[in-house]
Every structure is written in C-alpha cells, then in structure tokens.
DRENMIZA-706039 format. One record per residue (C-alpha): x, y, z. Coordinates in nm, 2 decimals, decimal comma. Example, Ala and Ser with C-alpha at 12.3 -4.5 7.8 and 13.67 -1.06 7.14 Angstrom:
2
<atom><px>1,23</px><py>-0,45</py><pz>0,78</pz></atom>
<atom><px>1,37</px><py>-0,11</py><pz>0,71</pz></atom>
! end
This chain:
229
<atom><px>-1,47</px><py>0,81</py><pz>-1,74</pz></atom>
<atom><px>-1,73</px><py>1,04</py><pz>-1,57</pz></atom>
<atom><px>-1,68</px><py>1,42</py><pz>-1,57</pz></atom>
<atom><px>-1,73</px><py>1,54</py><pz>-1,22</pz></atom>
<atom><px>-1,95</px><py>1,85</py><pz>-1,14</pz></atom>
<atom><px>-1,80</px><py>2,07</py><pz>-0,87</pz></atom>
<atom><px>-2,01</px><py>2,22</py><pz>-0,60</pz></atom>
<atom><px>-1,94</px><py>2,53</py><pz>-0,38</pz></atom>
<atom><px>-1,72</px><py>2,31</py><pz>-0,16</pz></atom>
<atom><px>-1,35</px><py>2,36</py><pz>-0,23</pz></atom>
<atom><px>-1,25</px><py>2,01</py><pz>-0,34</pz></atom>
<atom><px>-1,16</px><py>1,81</py><pz>-0,65</pz></atom>
<atom><px>-1,18</px><py>1,44</py><pz>-0,74</pz></atom>
<atom><px>-0,84</px><py>1,26</py><pz>-0,77</pz></atom>
<atom><px>-0,66</px><py>1,36</py><pz>-1,09</pz></atom>
<atom><px>-0,62</px><py>1,00</py><pz>-1,21</pz></atom>
<atom><px>-1,00</px><py>0,99</py><pz>-1,26</pz></atom>
<atom><px>-0,97</px><py>1,24</py><pz>-1,55</pz></atom>
<atom><px>-1,11</px><py>1,14</py><pz>-1,89</pz></atom>
<atom><px>-0,87</px><py>1,02</py><pz>-2,16</pz></atom>
<atom><px>-0,79</px><py>1,37</py><pz>-2,29</pz></atom>
<atom><px>-0,75</px><py>1,50</py><pz>-1,93</pz></atom>
<atom><px>-1,08</px><py>1,66</py><pz>-1,86</pz></atom>
<atom><px>-1,16</px><py>1,60</py><pz>-1,49</pz></atom>
<atom><px>-1,43</px><py>1,83</py><pz>-1,37</pz></atom>
<atom><px>-1,67</px><py>2,11</py><pz>-1,46</pz></atom>
<atom><px>-1,80</px><py>2,41</py><pz>-1,26</pz></atom>
<atom><px>-1,69</px><py>2,56</py><pz>-0,94</pz></atom>
<atom><px>-1,52</px><py>2,90</py><pz>-0,94</pz></atom>
<atom><px>-1,18</px><py>3,07</py><pz>-0,98</pz></atom>
<atom><px>-1,14</px><py>3,17</py><pz>-0,62</pz></atom>
<atom><px>-0,78</px><py>3,19</py><pz>-0,49</pz></atom>
<atom><px>-0,84</px><py>2,90</py><pz>-0,25</pz></atom>
<atom><px>-0,98</px><py>2,67</py><pz>-0,53</pz></atom>
<atom><px>-0,71</px><py>2,76</py><pz>-0,78</pz></atom>
<atom><px>-0,43</px><py>2,70</py><pz>-0,53</pz></atom>
<atom><px>-0,58</px><py>2,36</py><pz>-0,44</pz></atom>
<atom><px>-0,61</px><py>2,27</py><pz>-0,81</pz></atom>
<atom><px>-0,25</px><py>2,35</py><pz>-0,89</pz></atom>
<atom><px>-0,13</px><py>2,16</py><pz>-0,58</pz></atom>
<atom><px>-0,32</px><py>1,86</py><pz>-0,71</pz></atom>
<atom><px>-0,18</px><py>1,89</py><pz>-1,07</pz></atom>
<atom><px>-0,51</px><py>2,03</py><pz>-1,20</pz></atom>
<atom><px>-0,56</px><py>2,36</py><pz>-1,40</pz></atom>
<atom><px>-0,86</px><py>2,54</py><pz>-1,55</pz></atom>
<atom><px>-0,88</px><py>2,57</py><pz>-1,93</pz></atom>
<atom><px>-1,20</px><py>2,68</py><pz>-2,11</pz></atom>
<atom><px>-1,34</px><py>2,93</py><pz>-2,36</pz></atom>
<atom><px>-1,56</px><py>3,23</py><pz>-2,29</pz></atom>
<atom><px>-1,92</px><py>3,12</py><pz>-2,27</pz></atom>
<atom><px>-1,83</px><py>2,77</py><pz>-2,15</pz></atom>
<atom><px>-1,85</px><py>2,65</py><pz>-1,79</pz></atom>
<atom><px>-1,52</px><py>2,63</py><pz>-1,61</pz></atom>
<atom><px>-1,34</px><py>2,31</py><pz>-1,72</pz></atom>
<atom><px>-1,06</px><py>2,15</py><pz>-1,50</pz></atom>
<atom><px>-0,79</px><py>1,94</py><pz>-1,66</pz></atom>
<atom><px>-0,51</px><py>1,70</py><pz>-1,56</pz></atom>
<atom><px>-0,37</px><py>1,56</py><pz>-1,89</pz></atom>
<atom><px>-0,18</px><py>1,24</py><pz>-1,93</pz></atom>
<atom><px>0,10</px><py>1,27</py><pz>-2,05</pz></atom>
<atom><px>0,21</px><py>1,60</py><pz>-1,90</pz></atom>
<atom><px>0,47</px><py>1,83</py><pz>-2,05</pz></atom>
<atom><px>0,73</px><py>1,96</py><pz>-1,81</pz></atom>
<atom><px>1,05</px><py>2,15</py><pz>-1,84</pz></atom>
<atom><px>1,31</px><py>2,02</py><pz>-1,58</pz></atom>
<atom><px>1,52</px><py>2,32</py><pz>-1,53</pz></atom>
<atom><px>1,85</px><py>2,13</py><pz>-1,57</pz></atom>
<atom><px>1,73</px><py>2,02</py><pz>-1,92</pz></atom>
<atom><px>1,66</px><py>2,37</py><pz>-2,05</pz></atom>
<atom><px>1,83</px><py>2,40</py><pz>-2,38</pz></atom>
<atom><px>1,83</px><py>2,75</py><pz>-2,54</pz></atom>
<atom><px>1,92</px><py>2,75</py><pz>-2,91</pz></atom>
<atom><px>2,25</px><py>2,89</py><pz>-3,03</pz></atom>
<atom><px>2,07</px><py>3,19</py><pz>-3,16</pz></atom>
<atom><px>1,89</px><py>3,26</py><pz>-2,83</pz></atom>
<atom><px>2,22</px><py>3,24</py><pz>-2,65</pz></atom>
<atom><px>2,36</px><py>3,50</py><pz>-2,88</pz></atom>
<atom><px>2,06</px><py>3,73</py><pz>-2,83</pz></atom>
<atom><px>2,10</px><py>3,69</py><pz>-2,45</pz></atom>
<atom><px>2,47</px><py>3,78</py><pz>-2,47</pz></atom>
<atom><px>2,39</px><py>4,09</py><pz>-2,69</pz></atom>
<atom><px>2,17</px><py>4,23</py><pz>-2,42</pz></atom>
<atom><px>1,92</px><py>4,37</py><pz>-2,66</pz></atom>
<atom><px>1,63</px><py>4,32</py><pz>-2,41</pz></atom>
<atom><px>1,58</px><py>4,41</py><pz>-2,05</pz></atom>
<atom><px>1,39</px><py>4,16</py><pz>-1,83</pz></atom>
<atom><px>1,20</px><py>4,24</py><pz>-1,51</pz></atom>
<atom><px>0,97</px><py>4,04</py><pz>-1,28</pz></atom>
<atom><px>0,64</px><py>4,13</py><pz>-1,14</pz></atom>
<atom><px>0,64</px><py>4,49</py><pz>-1,26</pz></atom>
<atom><px>0,37</px><py>4,46</py><pz>-1,52</pz></atom>
<atom><px>0,18</px><py>4,14</py><pz>-1,44</pz></atom>
<atom><px>-0,16</px><py>4,26</py><pz>-1,56</pz></atom>
<atom><px>-0,02</px><py>4,38</py><pz>-1,89</pz></atom>
<atom><px>0,15</px><py>4,04</py><pz>-1,96</pz></atom>
<atom><px>-0,17</px><py>3,85</py><pz>-1,89</pz></atom>
<atom><px>-0,38</px><py>4,09</py><pz>-2,11</pz></atom>
<atom><px>-0,12</px><py>4,06</py><pz>-2,39</pz></atom>
<atom><px>-0,13</px><py>3,68</py><pz>-2,37</pz></atom>
<atom><px>-0,51</px><py>3,70</py><pz>-2,40</pz></atom>
<atom><px>-0,52</px><py>3,94</py><pz>-2,69</pz></atom>
<atom><px>-0,22</px><py>3,89</py><pz>-2,92</pz></atom>
<atom><px>-0,30</px><py>3,64</py><pz>-3,20</pz></atom>
<atom><px>-0,11</px><py>3,32</py><pz>-3,23</pz></atom>
<atom><px>-0,05</px><py>3,10</py><pz>-3,53</pz></atom>
<atom><px>-0,30</px><py>2,81</py><pz>-3,56</pz></atom>
<atom><px>-0,51</px><py>2,94</py><pz>-3,27</pz></atom>
<atom><px>-0,86</px><py>3,08</py><pz>-3,31</pz></atom>
<atom><px>-0,95</px><py>3,30</py><pz>-3,01</pz></atom>
<atom><px>-0,82</px><py>3,27</py><pz>-2,66</pz></atom>
<atom><px>-0,89</px><py>3,07</py><pz>-2,35</pz></atom>
<atom><px>-0,78</px><py>3,36</py><pz>-2,13</pz></atom>
<atom><px>-1,12</px><py>3,50</py><pz>-2,06</pz></atom>
<atom><px>-1,19</px><py>3,82</py><pz>-1,86</pz></atom>
<atom><px>-1,28</px><py>3,60</py><pz>-1,57</pz></atom>
<atom><px>-0,94</px><py>3,43</py><pz>-1,59</pz></atom>
<atom><px>-0,76</px><py>3,76</py><pz>-1,61</pz></atom>
<atom><px>-0,92</px><py>3,88</py><pz>-1,30</pz></atom>
<atom><px>-0,86</px><py>3,55</py><pz>-1,12</pz></atom>
<atom><px>-0,49</px><py>3,54</py><pz>-1,19</pz></atom>
<atom><px>-0,45</px><py>3,91</py><pz>-1,11</pz></atom>
<atom><px>-0,60</px><py>3,83</py><pz>-0,77</pz></atom>
<atom><px>-0,34</px><py>3,54</py><pz>-0,73</pz></atom>
<atom><px>-0,07</px><py>3,79</py><pz>-0,82</pz></atom>
<atom><px>-0,19</px><py>4,03</py><pz>-0,56</pz></atom>
<atom><px>-0,18</px><py>3,74</py><pz>-0,31</pz></atom>
<atom><px>0,18</px><py>3,66</py><pz>-0,41</pz></atom>
<atom><px>0,13</px><py>3,33</py><pz>-0,59</pz></atom>
<atom><px>0,12</px><py>3,43</py><pz>-0,96</pz></atom>
<atom><px>0,42</px><py>3,60</py><pz>-1,13</pz></atom>
<atom><px>0,54</px><py>3,73</py><pz>-1,46</pz></atom>
<atom><px>0,87</px><py>3,78</py><pz>-1,63</pz></atom>
<atom><px>0,85</px><py>4,08</py><pz>-1,86</pz></atom>
<atom><px>1,08</px><py>4,15</py><pz>-2,15</pz></atom>
<atom><px>1,13</px><py>4,51</py><pz>-2,26</pz></atom>
<atom><px>1,30</px><py>4,67</py><pz>-2,56</pz></atom>
<atom><px>1,33</px><py>5,05</py><pz>-2,59</pz></atom>
<atom><px>1,10</px><py>5,10</py><pz>-2,29</pz></atom>
<atom><px>0,82</px><py>4,90</py><pz>-2,45</pz></atom>
<atom><px>0,68</px><py>4,56</py><pz>-2,34</pz></atom>
<atom><px>0,80</px><py>4,32</py><pz>-2,60</pz></atom>
<atom><px>0,71</px><py>3,99</py><pz>-2,45</pz></atom>
<atom><px>0,66</px><py>3,79</py><pz>-2,14</pz></atom>
<atom><px>0,55</px><py>3,48</py><pz>-1,95</pz></atom>
<atom><px>0,32</px><py>3,44</py><pz>-1,65</pz></atom>
<atom><px>0,23</px><py>3,15</py><pz>-1,42</pz></atom>
<atom><px>0,17</px><py>3,03</py><pz>-1,07</pz></atom>
<atom><px>0,43</px><py>2,93</py><pz>-0,82</pz></atom>
<atom><px>0,39</px><py>2,66</py><pz>-0,55</pz></atom>
<atom><px>0,68</px><py>2,50</py><pz>-0,37</pz></atom>
<atom><px>0,97</px><py>2,43</py><pz>-0,61</pz></atom>
<atom><px>0,74</px><py>2,42</py><pz>-0,92</pz></atom>
<atom><px>0,64</px><py>2,71</py><pz>-1,15</pz></atom>
<atom><px>0,32</px><py>2,63</py><pz>-1,34</pz></atom>
<atom><px>0,36</px><py>2,82</py><pz>-1,67</pz></atom>
<atom><px>0,03</px><py>2,95</py><pz>-1,81</pz></atom>
<atom><px>0,10</px><py>3,15</py><pz>-2,12</pz></atom>
<atom><px>0,36</px><py>3,36</py><pz>-2,30</pz></atom>
<atom><px>0,35</px><py>3,62</py><pz>-2,58</pz></atom>
<atom><px>0,58</px><py>3,82</py><pz>-2,81</pz></atom>
<atom><px>0,54</px><py>4,14</py><pz>-2,98</pz></atom>
<atom><px>0,90</px><py>4,13</py><pz>-3,09</pz></atom>
<atom><px>1,07</px><py>3,82</py><pz>-3,23</pz></atom>
<atom><px>1,24</px><py>3,61</py><pz>-2,95</pz></atom>
<atom><px>1,11</px><py>3,83</py><pz>-2,67</pz></atom>
<atom><px>0,91</px><py>3,55</py><pz>-2,50</pz></atom>
<atom><px>1,21</px><py>3,32</py><pz>-2,53</pz></atom>
<atom><px>1,43</px><py>3,58</py><pz>-2,36</pz></atom>
<atom><px>1,18</px><py>3,61</py><pz>-2,08</pz></atom>
<atom><px>1,16</px><py>3,23</py><pz>-2,04</pz></atom>
<atom><px>1,54</px><py>3,19</py><pz>-2,04</pz></atom>
<atom><px>1,58</px><py>3,46</py><pz>-1,78</pz></atom>
<atom><px>1,30</px><py>3,30</py><pz>-1,57</pz></atom>
<atom><px>1,47</px><py>2,96</py><pz>-1,58</pz></atom>
<atom><px>1,80</px><py>3,10</py><pz>-1,46</pz></atom>
<atom><px>1,63</px><py>3,28</py><pz>-1,17</pz></atom>
<atom><px>1,42</px><py>2,97</py><pz>-1,08</pz></atom>
<atom><px>1,73</px><py>2,75</py><pz>-1,07</pz></atom>
<atom><px>1,91</px><py>3,01</py><pz>-0,85</pz></atom>
<atom><px>1,61</px><py>2,99</py><pz>-0,61</pz></atom>
<atom><px>1,62</px><py>2,60</py><pz>-0,60</pz></atom>
<atom><px>1,31</px><py>2,53</py><pz>-0,82</pz></atom>
<atom><px>1,30</px><py>2,20</py><pz>-1,00</pz></atom>
<atom><px>1,07</px><py>2,23</py><pz>-1,29</pz></atom>
<atom><px>0,82</px><py>2,44</py><pz>-1,50</pz></atom>
<atom><px>0,49</px><py>2,27</py><pz>-1,57</pz></atom>
<atom><px>0,41</px><py>2,33</py><pz>-1,94</pz></atom>
<atom><px>0,08</px><py>2,14</py><pz>-1,93</pz></atom>
<atom><px>0,06</px><py>2,00</py><pz>-2,29</pz></atom>
<atom><px>0,32</px><py>1,94</py><pz>-2,56</pz></atom>
<atom><px>0,42</px><py>2,21</py><pz>-2,81</pz></atom>
<atom><px>0,70</px><py>2,19</py><pz>-3,06</pz></atom>
<atom><px>0,84</px><py>2,52</py><pz>-2,92</pz></atom>
<atom><px>0,88</px><py>2,39</py><pz>-2,57</pz></atom>
<atom><px>1,00</px><py>2,05</py><pz>-2,68</pz></atom>
<atom><px>1,28</px><py>2,22</py><pz>-2,88</pz></atom>
<atom><px>1,39</px><py>2,39</py><pz>-2,56</pz></atom>
<atom><px>1,43</px><py>2,08</py><pz>-2,35</pz></atom>
<atom><px>1,08</px><py>2,01</py><pz>-2,22</pz></atom>
<atom><px>0,97</px><py>1,65</py><pz>-2,21</pz></atom>
<atom><px>0,65</px><py>1,45</py><pz>-2,16</pz></atom>
<atom><px>0,60</px><py>1,24</py><pz>-1,85</pz></atom>
<atom><px>0,31</px><py>1,03</py><pz>-1,73</pz></atom>
<atom><px>0,05</px><py>1,19</py><pz>-1,51</pz></atom>
<atom><px>0,16</px><py>0,96</py><pz>-1,23</pz></atom>
<atom><px>0,52</px><py>1,06</py><pz>-1,26</pz></atom>
<atom><px>0,43</px><py>1,43</py><pz>-1,28</pz></atom>
<atom><px>0,22</px><py>1,40</py><pz>-0,96</pz></atom>
<atom><px>0,51</px><py>1,23</py><pz>-0,78</pz></atom>
<atom><px>0,75</px><py>1,50</py><pz>-0,89</pz></atom>
<atom><px>0,49</px><py>1,76</py><pz>-0,78</pz></atom>
<atom><px>0,46</px><py>1,60</py><pz>-0,44</pz></atom>
<atom><px>0,84</px><py>1,64</py><pz>-0,39</pz></atom>
<atom><px>0,83</px><py>2,00</py><pz>-0,52</pz></atom>
<atom><px>0,56</px><py>2,10</py><pz>-0,27</pz></atom>
<atom><px>0,78</px><py>2,00</py><pz>0,02</pz></atom>
<atom><px>0,97</px><py>2,32</py><pz>-0,05</pz></atom>
<atom><px>0,83</px><py>2,64</py><pz>0,10</pz></atom>
<atom><px>0,65</px><py>2,86</py><pz>-0,15</pz></atom>
<atom><px>0,82</px><py>3,19</py><pz>-0,23</pz></atom>
<atom><px>0,52</px><py>3,42</py><pz>-0,17</pz></atom>
<atom><px>0,51</px><py>3,78</py><pz>-0,26</pz></atom>
<atom><px>0,64</px><py>4,01</py><pz>-0,54</pz></atom>
<atom><px>0,94</px><py>3,86</py><pz>-0,72</pz></atom>
<atom><px>1,25</px><py>4,06</py><pz>-0,83</pz></atom>
<atom><px>1,54</px><py>3,93</py><pz>-1,04</pz></atom>
<atom><px>1,84</px><py>3,82</py><pz>-0,83</pz></atom>
<atom><px>1,99</px><py>3,52</py><pz>-1,01</pz></atom>
<atom><px>2,20</px><py>3,42</py><pz>-0,71</pz></atom>
! end
C-alpha cells in the first residue's frame, strides 16, 4: 500500500488505506485542528525525534471496553487501602514529561518528542487532552494522559515512579469515564499489561464503527475534575 504525504491542507486519506503495519501517512503538522481530525478518524501520530511525523491506523486495534476492565485482586486491595490520591488535570504537563523521560523495560528511547509534548499541552489548554495523576506523600507517583472525543478516551501513555501508581490512575480514570457515560479507551496496540486488565483486539473496521458511535456523544471539553457520579 502507498504511504501518503500530507500537505498543509488539514486532511487525511481513509484509514483503511494504511499499510499492513498501520502506517498511513507522513508529514503535516501537530496543530490542534489536525490532531483532532486524526483522532476522530481513528488515526494517531507516532514517530521518533529526527523523523518526519508519521500517522498510524493499525489493524487490529487494542481497545479497553470500560465494562470489561478487570483490575487484579492485588490492585483492588491497593485501591481499598487508599495509599494513593488521584486527581485529574492538575499536573498535565508533568505527566506528559514523565511519560517521555522515565525509562521503560524493553524500550530504547521515547516517541514523545518535545514537539509532541508541546502539541498535547496545547490540546490540554484547549480542553481536549486530559491526565489522571496519582500522588503519594505529596509527590507525583504515576499517571496517564490522552485525548477525549465523544465517548472515547484515546490513551496515549502512562508512567509509574512507584509500583502500581499508573494502574491506580488508570483504574480511577475508568470509574470516572464510566460515570460520565464513556464507552471505551483506545489503547492503540496490544501490550500484555493492558490485555491482562481486560483490553481486547478488534479489527480496524470494527474499531472505526465503534468510534463512529462514540462520536455521536458530545465531547466533554474543558478541565476535568474527579466526580465519579
């Protein structure tokens, strides 16, 4: 399949034209308008520093239907103990920067470039990107951030400085999203961690159908605060 080169015009080719591994297009920019269009079409940017911007729509797609979320027995115990405090949208920039800088096993470097950090902070300022922050002893212990459109949360990355902190942030986010009527978290590509918590792979076509339904719900724009009800 051909890889499409984007121009200054804010548009993308149809996602089903992506190459086998999901690469759809190259180039363009990370403007708010282009990013929001990409997510609404089931497309996301993923590239390394020094590369042009690469746009992806993988098949299959990993999603976490919120009613399938399955925290482990240990995580449920940690949540009951209340060892962590979770907030939303109080330290978005710190969560993104931590996701970019904290090393992960089996990962060399990061795809969260300075350009990406600035772009998602702009989306946050516009009310479309959000973070759940996990604190212990007044220190940021972990978190997750992503983009929200309609009834879908597009998870981008998560980090932990303290064991289980990112899982606590995710579990709290799931409860809040369910209370707000969200249907799923887009996890993009499969990882053992997310599969163990109830995520599942679906075809690109199925994901796009689910996304179309999700986008019929009004987007919750603005700063988020935990309500869970």
